C-alpha positions as CSV (number, residue, x, y, z in Angstrom):
1,M,0.0,0.0,0.0
2,L,1.2,3.5,-0.8
3,F,1.2,6.4,1.6
4,S,0.9,10.1,1.4
5,G,2.4,12.8,3.6
6,H,5.9,13.8,4.6
7,Q,8.2,11.2,6.2
8,S,8.9,13.5,9.1
9,N,5.2,13.5,10.0
10,A,4.3,11.0,12.6
11,S,1.1,10.0,10.8
12,F,0.6,8.7,7.3
13,T,-2.5,8.5,5.2
14,P,-2.8,5.3,3.2
15,I,-3.7,5.7,-0.5
16,V,-6.4,3.1,-1.0
17,T,-6.9,2.1,-4.6
18,V,-9.1,-0.3,-6.4
19,A,-8.5,-1.4,-10.0
20,E,-10.9,-3.1,-12.3
21,A,-10.1,-5.0,-15.5
22,H,-13.0,-4.7,-18.0
23,S,-14.0,-5.6,-21.5
24,T,-13.7,-2.3,-23.5
25,S,-11.0,0.4,-23.8
26,P,-9.2,1.6,-21.6
27,Y,-9.5,-2.1,-20.4
28,V,-8.4,-1.2,-16.9
29,S,-9.9,1.6,-14.7
30,I,-8.2,2.7,-11.5
31,Y,-9.9,4.5,-8.6
32,N,-8.6,6.1,-5.5
33,R,-10.8,5.8,-2.4
34,S,-11.3,8.7,0.0
35,C,-13.8,7.8,2.7
36,D,-16.6,6.3,0.6
37,V,-15.9,8.2,-2.6
38,L,-14.2,6.4,-5.5
39,T,-12.5,8.8,-7.9
40,K,-11.1,7.6,-11.2
41,I,-7.5,8.6,-11.9
42,A,-6.0,9.2,-15.3
43,D,-5.6,6.2,-17.5
44,P,-2.1,4.9,-18.1
45,A,-0.5,6.5,-21.1
46,T,0.0,3.0,-22.6
47,L,-3.1,0.9,-22.3
48,P,-3.6,-2.9,-22.4
49,T,-4.1,-3.9,-26.0
50,G,-7.3,-5.9,-25.5
51,G,-10.1,-6.8,-23.1
52,G,-8.9,-6.8,-19.5
53,R,-9.6,-10.1,-17.7
54,G,-7.5,-10.2,-14.6
55,V,-5.8,-7.6,-12.5
56,A,-3.5,-7.7,-9.5
57,F,-1.4,-5.2,-7.5
58,N,1.9,-6.4,-6.1
59,P,2.1,-6.7,-2.3
60,G,3.5,-3.2,-1.9
61,G,1.0,-1.7,-4.2
62,S,3.8,-0.1,-6.4
63,S,3.1,-2.3,-9.5
64,L,-0.1,-3.4,-11.2
65,A,-0.3,-6.3,-13.6
66,V,-3.2,-6.9,-16.1
67,A,-3.9,-10.1,-17.9
68,H,-5.8,-9.3,-21.1
69,F,-6.7,-10.3,-24.7
70,T,-4.3,-9.6,-27.6
71,S,-0.5,-9.6,-27.5
72,P,1.4,-9.0,-25.3
73,R,-1.5,-10.5,-23.2
74,V,0.1,-9.3,-19.9
75,T,0.8,-5.6,-19.2
76,I,2.7,-4.5,-16.1
77,Y,2.8,-1.0,-14.7
78,N,4.9,0.7,-12.1
79,R,3.1,3.3,-10.0
80,S,4.4,6.7,-8.9
81,G,1.7,8.7,-7.2
82,D,-1.3,8.4,-9.5
83,T,0.8,7.7,-12.6
84,F,1.0,4.2,-14.0
85,T,3.9,3.7,-16.4
86,K,4.1,0.6,-18.5
87,L,7.2,-1.6,-18.2
88,S,8.9,-3.4,-21.1
89,D,7.1,-6.6,-22.1
90,P,8.7,-9.9,-21.0
91,A,10.9,-11.3,-23.7
92,T,8.7,-14.4,-23.8
93,L,5.0,-13.7,-23.8
94,P,2.0,-15.9,-22.8
95,T,1.0,-18.0,-25.8
96,G,-2.7,-17.2,-25.6
97,D,-5.1,-14.6,-24.3
98,G,-4.6,-13.8,-20.6
99,Y,-7.4,-14.6,-18.2
100,G,-6.0,-14.5,-14.6
101,I,-2.9,-13.1,-12.9
102,C,-1.3,-13.2,-9.4
103,W,1.8,-12.2,-7.6
104,N,3.6,-14.3,-5.0
105,P,3.7,-12.8,-1.5
106,S,7.2,-11.3,-2.0
107,G,6.3,-9.6,-5.3
108,T,9.2,-11.4,-7.1
109,T,7.1,-13.7,-9.2
110,V,4.0,-13.3,-11.4
111,A,1.9,-16.1,-12.7
112,V,-0.5,-15.6,-15.7
113,G,-3.3,-18.0,-16.6
114,H,-4.1,-18.0,-20.3
115,A,-5.4,-19.8,-23.3
116,T,-3.2,-22.1,-25.3
117,S,-0.6,-24.5,-23.8
118,P,1.2,-24.3,-21.4
119,Y,-1.9,-22.5,-19.9
120,V,0.2,-20.9,-17.2
121,T,3.2,-18.8,-17.6
122,I,5.4,-17.8,-14.7
123,Y,7.9,-14.9,-14.5
124,N,10.5,-14.0,-12.0
125,R,11.0,-10.3,-11.5
126,S,14.4,-8.6,-11.2
127,G,14.1,-4.9,-11.1
128,N,11.7,-4.1,-13.9
129,T,12.6,-7.2,-16.0
130,F,10.3,-10.2,-16.0
131,T,11.9,-13.4,-17.1
132,K,9.9,-16.6,-17.9
133,I,11.0,-19.6,-15.9
134,A,10.7,-23.2,-17.2
135,N,7.1,-24.6,-17.5
136,P,6.0,-27.1,-14.9
137,G,6.8,-30.7,-15.9
138,T,3.0,-31.4,-15.8
139,L,0.8,-28.7,-17.2
140,P,-2.8,-27.8,-16.6
141,T,-5.0,-29.6,-19.0
142,G,-6.8,-26.6,-20.4
143,T,-7.1,-22.8,-20.4
144,G,-5.8,-21.3,-17.2
145,W,-8.4,-19.0,-15.6
146,G,-7.3,-18.3,-12.1
147,P,-3.8,-18.8,-10.6
148,A,-3.2,-18.2,-6.9
149,F,-0.1,-18.5,-4.7
150,N,-0.5,-19.7,-1.2
151,P,0.4,-17.2,1.6
152,D,4.0,-18.2,1.8
153,G,4.5,-18.6,-1.9
154,T,5.5,-22.3,-1.8
155,T,2.4,-23.5,-3.6
156,L,0.6,-22.4,-6.7
157,A,-2.9,-23.4,-7.5
158,V,-4.3,-23.0,-11.1
159,A,-8.0,-23.2,-11.8
160,H,-8.5,-24.2,-15.4
161,E,-10.7,-25.8,-18.0
162,V,-10.8,-29.6,-18.5
163,S,-10.6,-32.2,-15.6
164,P,-9.0,-32.1,-13.1
165,C,-10.0,-28.4,-13.3
166,I,-7.6,-27.5,-10.4
167,T,-3.9,-28.2,-10.6
168,I,-1.7,-27.6,-7.6
169,Y,2.1,-27.2,-7.7
170,N,4.7,-27.1,-4.9
171,R,7.5,-24.7,-5.6
172,S,11.2,-25.4,-4.9
173,G,13.4,-22.7,-6.3
174,D,12.1,-22.2,-9.9
175,T,10.7,-25.7,-10.2
176,F,7.0,-26.2,-9.9
177,T,6.0,-29.9,-9.2
178,K,2.4,-31.0,-9.5
179,I,1.0,-32.7,-6.5
180,A,-1.7,-35.4,-6.5
181,N,-5.2,-34.3,-7.5
182,P,-7.8,-34.0,-4.7
183,A,-9.8,-37.2,-4.4
184,T,-13.0,-35.2,-5.2
185,L,-12.5,-32.9,-8.2
186,P,-14.6,-29.9,-9.3
187,T,-17.3,-31.1,-11.7
188,G,-16.9,-28.3,-14.1
189,N,-14.2,-25.9,-15.4
190,G,-12.3,-24.1,-12.6
191,D,-12.6,-20.3,-12.9
192,Q,-10.7,-19.0,-9.8
193,A,-8.8,-20.3,-6.9
194,A,-8.2,-18.6,-3.5
195,W,-6.3,-19.6,-0.4
196,N,-7.4,-18.7,3.1
197,P,-4.8,-16.5,5.0
198,A,-3.4,-19.5,6.8
199,G,-2.9,-21.5,3.6
200,T,-4.8,-24.4,5.1
201,T,-8.0,-24.1,2.9
202,L,-8.4,-23.7,-0.8
203,A,-11.6,-22.5,-2.5
204,V,-12.3,-23.0,-6.2
205,A,-15.1,-21.3,-8.1
206,N,-16.4,-23.4,-11.0
207,N,-19.1,-23.5,-13.6
208,T,-21.1,-26.5,-12.5
209,T,-23.1,-27.1,-9.4
210,P,-22.2,-26.7,-6.5
211,Y,-20.3,-23.8,-8.2
212,I,-17.8,-23.6,-5.3
213,Y,-15.5,-26.3,-4.0
214,I,-13.7,-25.9,-0.7
215,Y,-10.7,-28.1,0.4
216,N,-8.8,-28.4,3.6
217,R,-5.1,-29.1,3.1
218,S,-3.0,-31.5,5.2
219,G,0.5,-31.8,3.9
220,D,-0.1,-32.3,0.1
221,T,-3.6,-33.9,0.6
222,F,-6.6,-31.7,-0.3
223,T,-9.9,-33.0,1.2
224,K,-13.2,-31.5,0.0
225,L,-15.4,-30.1,2.7
226,A,-19.2,-30.5,2.7
227,N,-21.0,-28.0,0.4
228,P,-22.6,-25.0,2.0
229,A,-26.3,-25.6,2.7
230,T,-27.1,-22.7,0.4
231,L,-25.1,-22.7,-2.8
232,P,-24.4,-19.9,-5.3
233,T,-27.3,-19.7,-7.8
234,L,-25.3,-20.3,-10.9
235,Y,-21.8,-20.5,-12.4
236,G,-19.1,-19.5,-9.9
237,F,-16.6,-17.1,-11.5
238,G,-14.6,-15.5,-8.6
239,V,-13.9,-16.3,-5.0
240,A,-12.1,-14.4,-2.2
241,W,-11.4,-14.8,1.6
242,N,-11.5,-12.0,4.0
243,P,-8.2,-11.3,5.7
244,A,-9.3,-13.1,8.9
245,G,-10.3,-16.2,7.0
246,T,-13.7,-16.2,8.6
247,S,-15.7,-15.2,5.5
248,L,-15.7,-16.3,1.9
249,A,-17.3,-14.4,-1.0
250,C,-18.3,-16.0,-4.3
251,A,-19.0,-14.0,-7.4
252,H,-21.3,-15.8,-9.7
253,A,-23.9,-15.7,-12.5
254,S,-27.5,-15.0,-11.7
255,S,-29.0,-13.0,-8.9
256,P,-27.9,-12.3,-6.2
257,S,-24.5,-12.4,-8.1
258,I,-22.5,-12.3,-4.9
259,T,-22.9,-14.9,-2.2
260,I,-21.1,-14.5,1.1
261,Y,-20.5,-17.1,3.8
262,N,-19.3,-17.0,7.3
263,R,-17.1,-19.9,8.4
264,S,-17.4,-21.8,11.6
265,S,-14.9,-24.7,11.7
266,D,-15.6,-26.4,8.4
267,T,-19.2,-25.1,8.1
268,F,-20.0,-22.3,5.7
269,T,-23.2,-20.5,6.4
270,K,-24.7,-18.0,3.9
271,I,-25.4,-14.6,5.3
272,A,-28.1,-12.3,4.1
273,N,-27.7,-10.7,0.7
274,P,-26.8,-7.1,0.5
275,A,-29.9,-4.8,0.1
276,N,-28.4,-3.5,-3.2
277,L,-27.1,-6.3,-5.4
278,P,-24.6,-6.1,-8.2
279,A,-26.1,-5.5,-11.6
280,G,-25.7,-8.5,-13.9
281,D,-23.4,-11.4,-13.4
282,A,-20.5,-10.9,-11.0
283,I,-17.1,-12.1,-12.3
284,G,-14.6,-11.0,-9.7
285,T,-14.5,-10.1,-6.1
286,M,-11.9,-9.0,-3.5
287,W,-11.8,-7.8,0.1
288,N,-9.8,-4.8,1.1
289,A,-6.9,-5.1,3.5
290,D,-8.8,-5.0,6.8
291,G,-11.9,-6.8,5.6
292,T,-14.3,-3.9,6.1
293,S,-15.1,-3.5,2.3
294,L,-15.8,-5.9,-0.5
295,A,-15.5,-5.0,-4.2
296,V,-17.2,-6.8,-7.0
297,A,-16.6,-6.6,-10.7
298,N,-19.9,-7.1,-12.5
299,G,-21.2,-7.2,-16.0
300,S,-23.9,-4.4,-16.1
301,S,-23.7,-0.7,-15.2
302,P,-22.2,0.5,-12.9
303,R,-19.9,-2.5,-13.5
304,I,-18.1,-2.0,-10.2
305,T,-19.8,-2.4,-6.9
306,V,-18.3,-1.7,-3.5
307,Y,-19.8,-2.6,-0.1
308,N,-18.9,-1.6,3.4
309,R,-19.3,-4.3,6.0
310,S,-20.7,-3.8,9.5
311,G,-21.2,-7.1,11.2
312,D,-23.0,-9.2,8.6
313,T,-24.5,-6.3,6.8
314,F,-23.1,-5.2,3.5
315,T,-24.0,-1.6,2.5
316,K,-23.3,-0.4,-1.1
317,I,-21.4,2.8,-1.3
318,A,-22.0,5.4,-4.1
319,D,-21.0,4.5,-7.6
320,P,-18.0,6.3,-9.0
321,A,-18.8,9.4,-11.0
322,T,-16.9,7.8,-13.9
323,I,-17.7,4.1,-14.2
324,P,-15.8,1.5,-16.2
325,T,-16.6,1.5,-19.9
326,G,-17.3,-2.2,-20.2
327,G,-18.3,-5.3,-18.2
328,G,-16.2,-5.8,-15.1
329,L,-14.1,-9.0,-15.2
330,G,-11.4,-8.7,-12.6
331,I,-10.9,-6.6,-9.5
332,A,-8.0,-5.8,-7.1
333,W,-7.3,-3.6,-4.1
334,N,-3.8,-2.3,-3.5
335,N,-3.7,-4.3,-0.3
């Protein structure tokens, strides 16, 4: 997270920013938040070249990566104040349209899920240079939609098309070794994966009922938990844990478009829907750094929906004056 103010001052004001990847130019829209007002900042001088699908800030909030359609399929910016400057493309680009993107916890590695084999492309960062590392020995079996590093960066999960729909790798140096599939696999294409903050539970949004799969991890064994009593209403597209690991949000097709669960042990209980629901299908969701706000990328105007949380009540804040120009597909806070 970036800060404003002079270093000699005892207090600092965090610059809270939310970025949304969307379907039409400028393909990524970036907003600063002040209290409950979202203000769009100037577009980067160099835009992504096609529809934005995934977006992620590095852990310090000083860089922003966008997975998108059309070569180079991944575009990475450095941030200085409210200026986002595109870095040079990696020498080796993803082989197909980019769909999902994530940083490891130290901000030294970026993984891109994409169409066309190898379906996931992984880069190490040195300064502002991104160098592709060797593909895993065993690749995902179809288009990579949602990669996610675990909290210590030693494991990478990739949600993808075609069974097993979730492929999990352990990392040793720059070698990614596939571990055994869970005994119970998602029944449809995996769209997004998310680890709880302890790295002990993995959630996968997928496009066939029950639309969300939740696994506990013990060593390299992933055991599916019982489905929530109330499921998302249709295809699961995005999934996100709050920072405490006590709540799980699923972005999905069909009203209410966002379904939020509280966790008690291994039981996930749906809480009441927000009074104001996202418009259209929700594709991505993410909590802010302290878990007091939840952002949703959704398909219909206003295309970005942000809620404040008080207890189990989620209250929509005012839409930005300038909304994204196309359907929202990915969302990220500069946590």
